[in-house]
C-alpha positions as CSV (number, residue, x, y, z in Angstrom):
1,M,50.9,-17.7,116.7
2,R,50.2,-21.4,116.3
3,G,47.5,-22.1,113.7
4,D,45.4,-24.7,115.4
5,G,42.7,-24.9,112.7
6,V,39.2,-25.3,114.1
7,G,37.8,-27.4,111.3
8,V,38.7,-30.1,108.8
9,S,42.5,-30.4,108.3
10,A,45.2,-32.8,107.0
11,G,47.9,-34.9,108.6
12,E,47.8,-37.8,111.1
13,Q,44.5,-39.8,111.1
14,V,42.2,-40.2,114.1
15,P,40.2,-43.3,114.9
16,T,36.9,-44.0,113.2
17,E,35.4,-46.6,115.5
18,T,31.7,-46.2,116.4
19,R,29.8,-48.0,119.2
20,G,26.6,-48.3,117.1
21,D,24.5,-46.5,119.8
22,G,24.4,-43.1,118.0
23,M,26.6,-41.5,120.7
24,V,29.8,-41.5,118.6
25,L,30.0,-39.4,115.5
26,R,30.4,-41.0,112.1
27,V,33.7,-40.1,110.4
28,T,33.9,-39.5,106.6
29,E,36.8,-38.6,104.4
30,R,35.7,-35.0,104.5
31,T,35.5,-34.8,108.3
32,R,38.5,-37.0,109.2
33,L,40.7,-34.7,111.3
34,R,44.3,-35.6,110.7
35,R,46.2,-32.6,112.2
36,M,46.4,-32.4,116.0
37,P,44.1,-35.5,116.5
38,E,44.2,-35.1,120.2
39,R,41.8,-32.2,119.8
40,V,39.1,-34.0,117.9
41,S,36.0,-35.3,119.6
42,L,33.8,-38.0,118.3
43,E,31.4,-37.7,121.2
44,R,27.9,-36.6,120.1
45,R,27.5,-35.0,123.6
46,D,30.3,-32.5,122.7
47,L,28.6,-31.7,119.3
48,E,25.3,-31.0,121.0
49,E,26.7,-28.9,123.8
50,I,28.6,-26.7,121.4
51,L,25.7,-26.2,119.1
52,D,23.3,-25.6,122.0
53,A,25.6,-23.0,123.6
54,G,26.1,-20.7,120.6
55,F,23.6,-19.1,118.3
56,V,25.6,-17.5,115.6
57,C,27.1,-19.6,112.8
58,H,29.0,-18.9,109.6
59,L,27.4,-20.3,106.4
60,G,29.8,-21.0,103.6
61,V,28.6,-21.4,100.0
62,L,30.1,-21.2,96.5
63,D,28.8,-18.1,94.7
64,G,29.9,-19.0,91.1
65,D,33.6,-19.6,91.4
66,A,34.1,-17.6,94.6
67,P,33.5,-18.7,98.2
68,L,31.0,-16.6,100.2
69,V,30.9,-16.9,104.0
70,L,28.3,-14.9,106.0
71,P,27.2,-15.0,109.7
72,T,23.6,-15.9,110.5
73,V,21.5,-17.2,113.4
74,Y,20.9,-21.0,113.8
75,G,19.0,-23.4,115.9
76,R,19.1,-27.2,116.5
77,D,16.4,-29.7,116.8
78,G,17.7,-33.2,117.2
79,D,19.7,-34.2,114.1
80,R,18.9,-31.1,112.1
81,L,20.4,-27.6,112.1
82,Y,18.3,-24.7,110.9
83,V,19.6,-21.4,109.5
84,H,17.5,-18.5,108.1
85,G,17.6,-15.2,106.5
86,S,16.0,-12.9,103.9
87,V,14.9,-14.4,100.5
88,A,17.0,-11.6,99.1
89,S,20.2,-12.8,100.9
90,R,22.9,-13.7,98.4
91,S,24.2,-16.6,100.4
92,L,20.8,-18.2,101.0
93,R,19.8,-17.8,97.4
94,T,23.0,-19.7,96.5
95,A,22.3,-22.3,99.2
96,R,18.8,-22.9,97.7
97,A,20.4,-24.4,94.6
98,E,20.9,-27.8,96.1
99,R,24.6,-27.4,96.3
100,P,26.9,-28.4,99.2
101,V,27.4,-25.9,102.0
102,C,29.5,-25.6,105.1
103,V,28.3,-24.3,108.4
104,T,30.7,-23.5,111.2
105,V,30.2,-22.6,114.9
106,T,33.1,-21.5,117.1
107,L,33.1,-20.7,120.8
108,V,36.2,-18.9,122.0
109,D,37.0,-19.7,125.7
110,G,40.3,-18.0,126.1
111,I,43.6,-16.6,124.7
112,V,46.6,-18.8,125.3
113,V,49.7,-16.7,126.1
114,A,53.0,-18.5,125.6
115,R,56.7,-17.9,126.2
116,S,57.3,-17.9,122.4
117,V,55.2,-16.1,119.7
118,F,54.9,-19.4,117.9
119,E,53.1,-21.2,120.7
120,H,50.4,-18.5,121.3
121,S,47.0,-20.0,120.6
122,V,43.3,-19.8,121.5
123,N,41.2,-22.1,123.5
124,Y,38.0,-22.9,121.7
125,R,35.2,-25.4,120.9
126,S,34.2,-25.7,117.2
127,V,31.8,-27.6,115.0
128,V,31.9,-27.9,111.2
129,V,28.7,-29.2,109.4
130,L,28.8,-30.3,105.8
131,G,25.9,-31.2,103.5
132,V,23.3,-30.2,101.0
133,P,20.5,-28.2,102.8
134,E,16.8,-28.6,102.3
135,V,14.6,-25.5,101.8
136,L,11.7,-25.7,104.2
137,E,8.2,-24.5,103.4
138,G,4.8,-24.4,105.0
139,E,4.4,-25.8,108.5
140,E,8.0,-27.1,108.5
141,K,9.3,-23.6,108.0
142,V,7.1,-22.3,110.8
143,A,8.3,-25.1,113.1
144,A,11.9,-24.4,112.2
145,L,11.5,-20.6,112.9
146,R,10.1,-21.5,116.3
147,V,13.3,-23.6,117.0
148,L,15.5,-20.7,115.9
149,T,13.6,-18.2,118.0
150,E,13.6,-20.4,121.1
151,H,17.3,-21.3,120.6
152,V,18.3,-17.6,120.8
153,V,15.7,-16.4,123.4
154,H,13.9,-19.1,125.1
155,G,10.3,-18.3,125.8
156,Q,10.0,-15.6,123.1
157,W,8.0,-17.5,120.5
158,D,5.0,-17.7,122.9
159,Y,5.5,-14.1,124.0
160,A,5.9,-12.1,120.8
161,R,3.7,-11.8,117.7
162,R,4.1,-14.7,115.3
163,P,5.3,-14.1,111.7
164,T,2.6,-13.2,109.2
165,R,2.3,-14.9,105.8
166,Q,4.0,-12.0,104.2
167,E,6.9,-12.2,106.6
168,L,7.2,-15.9,106.0
169,A,7.3,-15.3,102.3
170,Q,10.2,-13.0,102.8
171,T,12.1,-15.5,104.8
172,T,14.2,-18.5,103.7
173,V,14.8,-21.3,106.1
174,L,17.3,-24.1,105.4
175,A,17.6,-27.4,107.2
176,L,20.9,-29.3,107.3
177,D,21.3,-32.8,108.6
178,L,24.0,-33.4,111.3
179,G,25.2,-36.5,109.5
180,E,28.6,-35.2,108.4
181,V,30.2,-33.1,111.1
182,S,33.6,-32.4,112.7
183,V,34.1,-31.4,116.3
184,K,37.4,-30.0,117.6
185,M,38.4,-28.4,120.9
186,R,41.4,-26.9,122.7
187,S,41.8,-26.2,126.3
188,G,44.6,-25.7,128.8
189,P,48.0,-23.9,128.8
190,S,50.5,-23.3,126.0
191,E,52.6,-26.2,124.7
192,D,56.0,-24.8,125.6
193,G,55.9,-25.6,129.3
194,D,57.8,-28.9,128.9
195,G,60.3,-27.7,126.4
196,P,63.4,-25.4,126.4
197,D,61.4,-22.2,126.5
198,A,60.1,-23.2,129.9
199,A,63.4,-21.7,131.3
200,L,62.6,-18.3,129.9
201,P,61.5,-15.6,132.4
202,V,58.4,-14.9,130.3
203,W,54.9,-15.1,131.7
204,A,52.7,-17.8,130.1
205,G,49.1,-18.8,130.8
206,E,45.6,-18.2,129.7
207,I,43.3,-15.2,129.5
208,P,39.9,-16.7,130.0
209,L,37.0,-15.2,128.1
210,R,33.3,-15.5,128.8
211,V,30.0,-14.2,127.5
212,V,28.1,-11.9,129.9
213,A,24.7,-10.4,129.2
214,S,24.1,-6.9,130.5
215,P,20.6,-5.9,131.9
216,P,18.0,-5.4,129.1
217,V,17.8,-1.9,127.6
218,A,14.2,-0.9,126.7
219,D,13.3,0.3,123.2
220,P,12.7,4.1,123.3
221,A,9.3,3.4,121.6
222,L,8.2,0.9,124.2
223,L,4.7,1.5,125.6
224,P,4.5,2.8,129.1
225,G,4.3,0.2,131.8
226,V,5.6,-2.7,129.8
227,A,8.1,-4.5,132.0
228,V,10.8,-6.9,131.1
229,P,9.2,-10.4,131.0
230,A,10.4,-13.1,133.3
231,H,11.7,-15.3,130.5
232,L,14.1,-12.5,129.4
233,E,15.4,-12.1,132.9
234,S,16.1,-15.8,132.9
235,V,17.9,-15.6,129.6
236,V,20.1,-12.8,130.9
237,A,20.8,-14.6,134.2
238,G,21.8,-17.8,132.4
239,M,23.9,-16.4,129.6
240,S,27.3,-17.0,131.2
241,A,26.4,-20.6,132.1
242,R,25.1,-21.2,128.6
243,F,28.5,-20.4,127.0
244,A,30.7,-21.9,129.7
245,P,32.7,-25.0,128.7
246,R,32.0,-28.2,130.7
247,P,34.2,-28.0,133.9
248,S,35.2,-31.6,133.8
249,R,36.7,-31.4,130.3
250,P,40.4,-32.4,130.3
251,A,43.0,-30.0,129.0
252,S,44.0,-30.6,125.4
253,G,46.6,-27.9,125.0
254,R,49.9,-29.4,126.1
255,A,50.8,-32.7,124.6
256,R,50.6,-35.5,127.2
């Protein structure tokens, strides 16, 4: 199984040019992708599409001398990424200490089946965000929670009850600037189609994967007569399109 690496890696360097219009991502020493540079993207459009498609990230922190990585929900508003959780959360307590963190988002688009075990891979889109988060309070915290809620279920903030002061006090919200990021993607078939293994009578290709939302299932304690609201029907109907990769994206699996 080929280890593509969906984040920061080492090896050959990729270009660091920027157009100065904010549409090309800034490259730092920590985000400079050196391994498999053909899979890096410096396009801000790709960054935003990946972050806007997913809603679960992994927050990595240092808890003493040991790394700690936990999944959590996120939301994006412009150049800021928001993550939240309980004030009792170990990872968020650590992140509050003004120490660097790492947030990763990965969307899996398919399993790449090759003629050799070594060339098996996964088609994916990934983002790595590095930085020191800011702990939000007051109106900023409320605004960030709205972004998080709307990012996961659009329309729910205006439909459901808003958080109380007690609930806000029990919630930690972190804001992380998108100033230091890495975007990496893979698409297309295996990389052994133009080598000696192409002569093997072994099937090779891709098993595409997609996210599909099933019809909503009512809470057993739901009051009689409460129907599924229209905005949730829209969320269900649009789930597959939300996670789907851009059709025009060129394949980046086999070396050209």
